[in-house]
Backbone as CSV, one residue per row, in Angstrom:
resi,resn,N_x,N_y,N_z,CA_x,CA_y,CA_z,C_x,C_y,C_z
1,MET,-179.371,23.619,-24.823,-178.211,22.780,-24.645,-178.208,21.698,-25.722
2,GLY,-178.849,20.586,-25.522,-178.890,19.497,-26.478,-179.641,18.335,-25.888
3,ASN,-179.712,17.289,-26.656,-180.388,16.087,-26.176,-179.366,15.008,-25.873
4,VAL,-179.725,14.119,-24.975,-178.889,12.975,-24.646,-179.732,11.716,-24.702
5,LYS,-179.079,10.615,-25.035,-179.721,9.304,-25.007,-179.142,8.568,-23.812
6,ILE,-180.005,8.161,-22.913,-179.594,7.490,-21.684,-180.043,6.042,-21.778
7,THR,-179.114,5.108,-21.596,-179.407,3.685,-21.658,-179.008,3.046,-20.343
8,GLN,-179.912,2.284,-19.772,-179.596,1.570,-18.534,-178.800,0.329,-18.896
9,VAL,-177.621,0.164,-18.298,-176.752,-0.963,-18.625,-176.565,-1.923,-17.452
10,ARG,-176.974,-1.512,-16.248,-176.863,-2.393,-15.088,-178.184,-2.423,-14.341
11,SER,-178.395,-3.497,-13.624,-179.625,-3.684,-12.868,-179.673,-2.729,-11.672
12,HIS,-180.888,-2.385,-11.265,-181.054,-1.527,-10.093,-181.175,-2.331,-8.810
13,ASN,-180.974,-3.641,-8.872,-180.945,-4.446,-7.646,-179.822,-3.951,-6.753
14,ASN,-180.047,-3.938,-5.472,-179.105,-3.462,-4.461,-178.840,-1.967,-4.556
15,SER,-179.677,-1.235,-5.289,-179.589,0.220,-5.315,-180.537,0.776,-4.260
16,THR,-180.302,2.016,-3.885,-181.176,2.643,-2.897,-182.515,2.995,-3.542
17,ASP,-183.501,3.232,-2.708,-184.823,3.612,-3.210,-184.750,4.923,-3.988
18,LYS,-183.873,5.811,-3.555,-183.714,7.097,-4.232,-183.182,6.901,-5.651
19,GLN,-182.222,5.980,-5.818,-181.679,5.699,-7.152,-182.730,5.031,-8.038
20,LYS,-183.535,4.150,-7.480,-184.607,3.513,-8.248,-185.621,4.545,-8.711
21,ALA,-185.932,5.499,-7.846,-186.870,6.558,-8.215,-186.288,7.442,-9.309
22,THR,-184.995,7.675,-9.265,-184.348,8.471,-10.308,-184.410,7.756,-11.643
23,LEU,-184.204,6.437,-11.659,-184.321,5.680,-12.902,-185.739,5.763,-13.451
24,ARG,-186.737,5.672,-12.571,-188.122,5.795,-13.028,-188.389,7.180,-13.599
25,ALA,-187.814,8.214,-12.990,-187.995,9.579,-13.478,-187.356,9.766,-14.851
26,LEU,-186.319,8.988,-15.140,-185.655,9.054,-16.446,-186.297,8.105,-17.461
27,ASN,-187.435,7.512,-17.111,-188.159,6.553,-17.968,-187.333,5.307,-18.249
28,LEU,-186.569,4.875,-17.269,-185.799,3.639,-17.372,-186.347,2.656,-16.346
29,GLY,-185.719,1.530,-16.198,-186.185,0.564,-15.212,-185.783,-0.854,-15.550
30,LYS,-185.489,-1.095,-16.824,-185.022,-2.416,-17.243,-183.708,-2.245,-17.995
31,ILE,-182.886,-3.257,-17.942,-181.608,-3.209,-18.636,-181.849,-3.064,-20.135
32,ASN,-181.034,-2.251,-20.782,-181.073,-1.945,-22.217,-182.253,-1.081,-22.623
33,ARG,-183.002,-0.550,-21.700,-184.056,0.406,-22.041,-183.414,1.781,-22.200
34,SER,-183.811,2.511,-23.245,-183.228,3.820,-23.531,-184.290,4.896,-23.484
35,ALA,-183.837,6.118,-23.239,-184.717,7.276,-23.241,-183.926,8.482,-23.729
36,GLU,-184.594,9.334,-24.488,-183.998,10.589,-24.927,-184.599,11.712,-24.117
37,CYS,-183.762,12.632,-23.682,-184.265,13.774,-22.946,-183.327,14.959,-23.130
38,PRO,-183.833,16.162,-22.934,-182.982,17.347,-23.073,-181.962,17.401,-21.938
39,LEU,-180.796,17.914,-22.248,-179.729,18.004,-21.249,-179.880,19.318,-20.494
40,THR,-180.483,19.242,-19.330,-180.655,20.403,-18.463,-179.886,20.145,-17.180
41,SER,-179.854,21.140,-16.316,-179.148,20.955,-15.050,-179.805,19.873,-14.201
42,VAL,-181.117,19.747,-14.298,-181.844,18.706,-13.553,-181.447,17.331,-14.072
43,THR,-181.439,17.184,-15.401,-181.085,15.900,-16.003,-179.635,15.533,-15.683
44,LYS,-178.754,16.515,-15.695,-177.349,16.254,-15.348,-177.229,15.700,-13.939
45,GLY,-177.998,16.266,-13.008,-177.978,15.778,-11.635,-178.521,14.370,-11.511
46,GLN,-179.572,14.066,-12.265,-180.141,12.719,-12.240,-179.139,11.720,-12.806
47,ILE,-178.478,12.083,-13.898,-177.480,11.190,-14.499,-176.334,10.955,-13.528
48,ALA,-175.901,11.997,-12.844,-174.809,11.858,-11.881,-175.185,10.913,-10.735
49,ALA,-176.453,10.927,-10.350,-176.905,10.089,-9.225,-176.898,8.612,-9.569
50,VAL,-177.074,8.273,-10.843,-177.130,6.868,-11.248,-176.091,6.563,-12.336
51,SER,-174.994,7.294,-12.326,-173.988,7.158,-13.386,-173.393,5.754,-13.464
52,HIS,-173.397,5.028,-12.366,-172.853,3.673,-12.363,-173.816,2.655,-12.970
53,LEU,-175.051,3.085,-13.269,-176.062,2.177,-13.833,-176.408,2.485,-15.281
54,VAL,-175.985,3.633,-15.794,-176.419,4.074,-17.121,-175.216,4.433,-18.005
55,LYS,-175.515,4.465,-19.318,-174.557,4.942,-20.330,-175.214,6.132,-21.003
56,VAL,-174.453,7.203,-21.222,-175.001,8.440,-21.769,-174.318,8.738,-23.098
57,GLU,-175.132,9.053,-24.106,-174.618,9.439,-25.428,-175.232,10.785,-25.777
58,THR,-174.426,11.700,-26.311,-174.972,12.974,-26.766,-175.490,12.807,-28.188
59,LEU,-176.569,13.523,-28.493,-177.172,13.448,-29.819,-176.922,14.725,-30.579
């Protein structure tokens, strides 16, 4: 597929524990922290779960 760059743009305060765990799985956790990862069906699902907290760019 391809790679995506995921950047956390909002705080995880007042998020559910499941959403916080998803951010940790994506190697995020602080605002403006970025991570590159391959775009797979698993990654798409993780991005969808925290889409209100992150910005996604295709590489």
